[in-house]
Backbone as a printed PyTorch tensor [residue, N CA C, xyz], in Angstrom:
tensor([[[ 22.1440,  18.7050, -21.6600],
         [ 22.3680,  17.2740, -21.6580],
         [ 21.6100,  16.7410, -20.7660]],

        [[ 20.8130,  15.6210, -20.8390],
         [ 20.2230,  15.4130, -19.2270],
         [ 20.7690,  13.9080, -19.1120]],

        [[ 20.8790,  14.0000, -17.8940],
         [ 21.3350,  12.8420, -16.9840],
         [ 20.4510,  12.0730, -16.4920]],

        [[ 20.7620,  10.7380, -16.9210],
         [ 19.7950,   9.8590, -16.4350],
         [ 20.0390,   8.9830, -15.3950]],

        [[ 19.1610,   9.0100, -14.0580],
         [ 19.6420,   8.1290, -12.8550],
         [ 19.3290,   6.6770, -13.2020]],

        [[ 20.1840,   5.6750, -13.0120],
         [ 19.6040,   4.2980, -12.8680],
         [ 18.8800,   4.0200, -11.9560]],

        [[ 17.4700,   3.5230, -11.7580],
         [ 16.5690,   3.4210, -10.8430],
         [ 17.2830,   1.7240, -10.3380]],

        [[ 17.3530,   1.5290,  -8.9110],
         [ 17.7180,   0.5070,  -8.3670],
         [ 16.8940,  -0.2950,  -7.4670]],

        [[ 15.5540,   0.1230,  -7.7660],
         [ 14.4400,  -0.5200,  -7.0800],
         [ 13.5190,  -1.7000,  -7.4900]],

        [[ 13.4450,  -2.7680,  -6.3520],
         [ 13.3030,  -4.2330,  -6.9710],
         [ 11.9080,  -4.1060,  -7.3910]],

        [[ 11.3330,  -4.7340,  -8.1530],
         [  9.9990,  -5.1230,  -8.7380],
         [  9.4010,  -6.4080,  -8.4420]],

        [[  8.2540,  -6.6670,  -8.6810],
         [  7.6970,  -7.8880,  -8.1180],
         [  6.6060,  -8.3770,  -9.1670]],

        [[  7.0420,  -9.5770,  -9.3320],
         [  5.7480,  -9.8740, -10.4540],
         [  4.1510, -10.4160,  -9.6420]],

        [[  3.4250, -10.1800,  -9.7830],
         [  1.9290, -10.4760,  -8.9440],
         [  1.1340, -11.5390,  -9.9790]],

        [[  0.5290, -12.5170,  -9.3810],
         [ -0.4020, -13.2450, -10.2500],
         [ -1.5420, -12.3140, -10.7780]],

        [[ -2.2510, -12.5940, -11.9080],
         [ -3.4050, -11.7020, -12.2880],
         [ -4.3890, -11.6420, -10.9110]],

        [[ -4.5980, -12.6530, -10.2630],
         [ -5.5320, -12.2300,  -9.2850],
         [ -5.4420, -11.4310,  -8.2840]],

        [[ -3.7970, -11.0990,  -7.4650],
         [ -3.5410, -10.5180,  -6.5860],
         [ -3.4490,  -9.1010,  -7.3300]],

        [[ -3.2450,  -8.7360,  -8.7490],
         [ -2.8690,  -7.6950,  -8.9830],
         [ -4.4530,  -6.9350,  -9.3450]],

        [[ -5.1700,  -7.8950,  -9.6600],
         [ -6.8090,  -7.3280,  -9.8940],
         [ -7.0600,  -6.8980,  -8.5610]],

        [[ -6.9920,  -7.7020,  -7.5120],
         [ -7.1860,  -7.4540,  -6.1460],
         [ -6.9570,  -6.0870,  -5.4760]],

        [[ -5.6470,  -5.8130,  -5.5180],
         [ -4.7370,  -4.4280,  -5.3040],
         [ -5.3740,  -3.3890,  -5.9160]],

        [[ -5.5840,  -3.5210,  -7.3010],
         [ -6.0590,  -2.3680,  -8.2680],
         [ -7.5040,  -2.0250,  -7.4730]],

        [[ -7.9990,  -3.4360,  -7.6120],
         [ -9.6630,  -2.7990,  -7.1620],
         [ -9.5400,  -2.2510,  -5.9580]],

        [[ -8.9840,  -2.8310,  -4.7000],
         [ -8.9960,  -1.7300,  -3.1410],
         [ -8.7550,  -0.7240,  -3.8180]],

        [[ -6.9740,  -0.0110,  -4.5700],
         [ -7.0270,   1.2030,  -4.8430],
         [ -7.9470,   1.9260,  -5.4770]],

        [[ -8.7310,   1.4470,  -6.1480],
         [ -9.6680,   2.1530,  -7.0280],
         [-10.9970,   2.2550,  -5.8720]],

        [[-11.0450,   1.6130,  -5.2920],
         [-12.0910,   2.1930,  -4.4580],
         [-11.5510,   3.3420,  -3.4750]],

        [[-10.4380,   3.0440,  -2.8900],
         [ -9.7440,   4.2130,  -1.9380],
         [ -9.7070,   5.5360,  -2.8560]],

        [[ -9.5980,   5.2680,  -4.0260],
         [ -9.2150,   6.6920,  -4.5140],
         [-10.8780,   7.3030,  -4.6620]],

        [[-11.4590,   6.3380,  -4.9710],
         [-13.2270,   6.9750,  -5.0780],
         [-13.6860,   7.3230,  -3.8300]],

        [[-13.2340,   7.0380,  -2.7530],
         [-13.3480,   7.5840,  -1.2320],
         [-12.9420,   9.1230,  -1.0690]],

        [[-11.4900,   9.2650,  -1.5520],
         [-10.8340,  10.2870,  -1.2530],
         [-11.3900,  11.3920,  -2.0460]],

        [[-11.8120,  10.8800,  -3.3450],
         [-12.7910,  11.9750,  -4.4680],
         [-13.8830,  12.3040,  -3.6240]],

        [[-14.8080,  11.3760,  -2.8040],
         [-15.8400,  11.9200,  -2.1230],
         [-15.5570,  12.7030,  -1.2820]],

        [[-14.7380,  12.4470,  -0.3850],
         [-13.9780,  13.5830,   0.4510],
         [-14.1450,  14.9060,   0.1840]],

        [[-13.1820,  14.9280,  -0.9830],
         [-12.7730,  16.1630,  -1.5780],
         [-14.2330,  16.9400,  -1.9440]],

        [[-15.3090,  16.2090,  -2.5560],
         [-16.6690,  16.9200,  -3.1040],
         [-17.3160,  17.1930,  -1.5910]],

        [[-17.2940,  16.5370,  -0.5800],
         [-17.7470,  16.7060,   0.7710],
         [-17.4010,  18.3230,   0.8200]],

        [[-15.6250,  18.2490,   0.9040],
         [-15.4790,  19.6500,   1.2270],
         [-15.5470,  20.6140,   0.2620]],

        [[-15.3830,  20.2900,  -0.5680],
         [-16.5370,  21.5340,  -1.8040],
         [-17.8710,  22.0610,  -1.5320]],

        [[-18.3680,  20.9950,  -1.0790],
         [-19.9000,  21.0450,  -0.6790],
         [-20.2640,  21.7770,   0.6840]],

        [[-18.7740,  21.8700,   1.2280],
         [-19.1660,  22.8070,   2.7710],
         [-19.9570,  21.5370,   3.4600]],

        [[-19.7550,  20.0590,   3.6500],
         [-20.0160,  19.3980,   4.3720],
         [-19.6650,  19.6980,   5.6180]],

        [[-20.8050,  18.8930,   6.7530],
         [-20.1990,  19.0760,   8.0710],
         [-18.8720,  18.3000,   8.3850]],

        [[-18.4940,  19.1490,   9.2420],
         [-16.7850,  18.4640,   9.9940],
         [-16.9910,  16.9790,  10.3410]],

        [[-18.1960,  16.7330,  10.9330],
         [-18.0230,  15.1450,  11.5770],
         [-18.1250,  14.0570,  10.7130]],

        [[-19.1620,  14.5720,   9.7240],
         [-19.2960,  13.5970,   8.2070],
         [-18.3050,  13.3180,   7.5350]],

        [[-17.4680,  14.2490,   7.2300],
         [-16.1930,  14.3890,   6.7180],
         [-15.3780,  13.3920,   7.4490]],

        [[-15.0360,  13.5770,   8.9570],
         [-14.3570,  13.0210,   9.6520],
         [-14.3360,  11.3080,   9.5690]],

        [[-15.6950,  11.1100,   9.4910],
         [-16.2140,   9.6530,   9.7370],
         [-15.9990,   9.2580,   8.0920]],

        [[-15.5980,   9.7350,   7.1870],
         [-15.4080,   9.3800,   5.9340],
         [-14.0960,   9.3150,   5.5320]],

        [[-13.1250,  10.0580,   6.3740],
         [-11.4870,  10.1510,   6.5140],
         [-11.1910,   8.7990,   6.7670]],

        [[-12.0700,   8.3910,   8.2770],
         [-11.7110,   7.3120,   8.9570],
         [-12.0080,   6.0730,   8.1270]],

        [[-12.8530,   5.9200,   7.0890],
         [-13.0610,   4.8290,   6.7040],
         [-11.9690,   4.5050,   5.4180]],

        [[-11.4380,   6.0420,   4.8190],
         [-10.3120,   5.4070,   4.2060],
         [ -9.1970,   5.0700,   4.8000]],

        [[ -8.8940,   6.0000,   5.7800],
         [ -7.7370,   5.1010,   6.8660],
         [ -7.8710,   3.6160,   6.7870]],

        [[ -9.2410,   2.8790,   7.2460],
         [ -9.3300,   1.6200,   7.7410],
         [ -9.0700,   0.9880,   6.3010]],

        [[ -9.3870,   1.5070,   4.9140],
         [ -9.5090,   0.6980,   3.8050],
         [ -7.7920,   0.7860,   3.4650]],

        [[ -7.1430,   2.1690,   3.2730],
         [ -5.7700,   2.1230,   3.4480],
         [ -4.8440,   0.8380,   4.3230]],

        [[ -5.3720,   0.7110,   5.7730],
         [ -4.4560,  -0.3040,   6.6140],
         [ -5.1720,  -1.7000,   5.7230]],

        [[ -6.2360,  -1.8780,   5.6120],
         [ -6.5790,  -3.2250,   4.9270],
         [ -5.8150,  -3.5690,   3.7650]],

        [[ -5.6950,  -2.5440,   2.8140],
         [ -4.4620,  -2.7130,   1.9820],
         [ -3.1700,  -2.7780,   2.0940]],

        [[ -2.5480,  -2.5060,   3.1480],
         [ -1.4860,  -2.7450,   3.6690],
         [ -1.2640,  -4.1680,   4.5240]],

        [[ -2.2740,  -4.4770,   5.0920],
         [ -2.0830,  -5.9480,   5.7860],
         [ -2.3300,  -6.7900,   4.3060]],

        [[ -3.0260,  -6.7470,   3.4140],
         [ -3.1890,  -7.8740,   2.4110],
         [ -1.6230,  -7.7140,   1.6790]],

        [[ -0.9860,  -6.1530,   1.0840],
         [  0.2490,  -6.5460,   0.2370],
         [  0.6980,  -6.9620,   1.3550]],

        [[  1.3270,  -6.4930,   2.4040],
         [  2.0060,  -7.4260,   3.6090],
         [  1.9740,  -8.7760,   3.6970]],

        [[  1.3280,  -9.4490,   3.7470],
         [  1.1230, -10.8940,   3.7420],
         [  1.3330, -11.5960,   2.5830]],

        [[  0.7490, -10.5920,   1.3560],
         [  1.7180, -11.4470,   0.0680],
         [  3.1000, -11.1570,   0.1330]],

        [[  3.7090, -10.0920,   0.3470],
         [  4.9770,  -9.5430,   0.5140],
         [  5.7430, -11.0220,   1.5030]],

        [[  5.1780, -11.1350,   2.2020],
         [  6.0100, -12.0950,   3.2020],
         [  5.8520, -13.7650,   2.4140]],

        [[  4.7210, -14.0250,   2.2500],
         [  4.1970, -15.2470,   1.2970],
         [  5.3260, -15.5160,   0.4500]],

        [[  5.6410, -14.4390,  -0.2460],
         [  6.3870, -14.7430,  -1.6660],
         [  7.8300, -14.2630,  -1.6670]],

        [[  7.9770, -12.6730,  -1.5770],
         [  8.8980, -12.1820,  -1.7560],
         [ 10.0680, -12.5630,  -0.3950]],

        [[  9.5480, -12.3780,   0.5610],
         [ 10.2900, -13.0080,   1.8500],
         [ 10.7870, -14.1990,   1.8660]],

        [[  9.5410, -15.1150,   1.8280],
         [  9.6600, -16.6620,   1.8710],
         [ 10.9900, -17.0190,   0.5350]],

        [[ 10.6990, -16.3600,  -0.2310],
         [ 11.6860, -16.7810,  -1.5090],
         [ 12.8680, -16.3780,  -1.3550]],

        [[ 13.2130, -15.2390,  -0.5730],
         [ 14.6440, -14.7740,  -0.2820],
         [ 15.1370, -15.6300,   0.5580]],

        [[ 14.5480, -15.7450,   1.5420],
         [ 14.9350, -16.8920,   2.6620],
         [ 15.7240, -18.1780,   2.3740]],

        [[ 14.6410, -18.5420,   1.6720],
         [ 15.1640, -20.2300,   1.1890],
         [ 16.2760, -20.1030,  -0.0640]],

        [[ 16.4560, -18.6370,  -0.5020],
         [ 17.6800, -18.2560,  -1.4490],
         [ 18.8700, -17.9380,  -0.7650]],

        [[ 18.5940, -17.9290,   0.7510],
         [ 19.9600, -17.3420,   1.6420],
         [ 20.0940, -16.2470,   1.5250]],

        [[ 19.0750, -15.2310,   1.2060],
         [ 19.2490, -13.8570,   1.4930],
         [ 18.9310, -13.2230,   3.0750]],

        [[ 19.3640, -13.2630,   3.6920],
         [ 19.1090, -12.9780,   4.9020],
         [ 18.6580, -11.6570,   5.1750]],

        [[ 19.3160, -10.6650,   4.4890],
         [ 19.5670,  -9.3240,   4.4770],
         [ 17.9220,  -8.9390,   4.2380]],

        [[ 17.1450,  -9.8230,   3.9360],
         [ 15.5660,  -9.8040,   3.4110],
         [ 14.7920,  -9.6340,   4.6000]],

        [[ 15.4410, -10.2690,   5.7430],
         [ 14.8430,  -9.9930,   6.9230],
         [ 15.1030,  -8.8880,   7.9830]],

        [[ 16.0000,  -8.3330,   7.1090],
         [ 16.3340,  -6.7210,   7.9690],
         [ 15.2530,  -6.2160,   7.4980]],

        [[ 15.4260,  -6.0980,   5.9540],
         [ 14.6840,  -5.5950,   5.1130],
         [ 13.1650,  -5.3030,   5.8140]],

        [[ 12.6490,  -6.2540,   5.9100],
         [ 11.3040,  -6.4140,   6.7540],
         [ 11.2080,  -5.6990,   7.8370]],

        [[ 11.9790,  -6.0830,   8.7170],
         [ 12.0680,  -5.4860,   9.8240],
         [ 11.7070,  -3.9040,   9.7780]],

        [[ 12.4130,  -3.1150,   8.9700],
         [ 12.5900,  -1.8260,   8.6520],
         [ 11.2930,  -1.5560,   8.1060]],

        [[ 10.8130,  -1.8310,   7.2420],
         [  9.6260,  -1.8380,   6.7460],
         [  8.4640,  -2.1090,   7.6940]],

        [[  8.5040,  -3.0840,   8.4050],
         [  7.5320,  -2.9480,   9.5120],
         [  7.5520,  -1.9670,  10.7060]],

        [[  8.9110,  -1.5320,  11.0970],
         [  8.7950,  -0.3530,  11.8950],
         [  8.3450,   0.9530,  11.3480]],

        [[  8.3490,   1.1710,   9.9260],
         [  7.8740,   2.0630,   9.5520],
         [  6.3220,   2.4120,   8.9090]],

        [[  5.7650,   0.9020,   9.2670],
         [  4.5020,   0.8470,   9.2740],
         [  3.7460,   1.1930,  10.5910]],

        [[  4.4620,   1.1670,  11.4540],
         [  4.1760,   1.1640,  12.9240],
         [  4.2730,   2.4580,  13.4790]],

        [[  4.6510,   3.3550,  12.5100],
         [  5.1270,   4.8410,  13.1940],
         [  3.6410,   5.6740,  13.6280]]])
């Protein structure tokens, strides 16, 4: 007998434009990571790989900035307007995790 755990995670409806932008960014990042893998497989010189890893890190940071800005403008703002002050605590915890 399989026991199913109920998911308690929140979800977010995104506009078509926001969805397309995020997916486009992730697809580019995924392509960059695959490129790094090929570089390793082809015994590319270390510093060349490191430069590409740095580019992926920058792309992920950019993705985070866009996602965080959208989150604050929509989810956080809506919850504050609705009187859900616990959302501020959630945002603080999220920011602390991002700053590690």
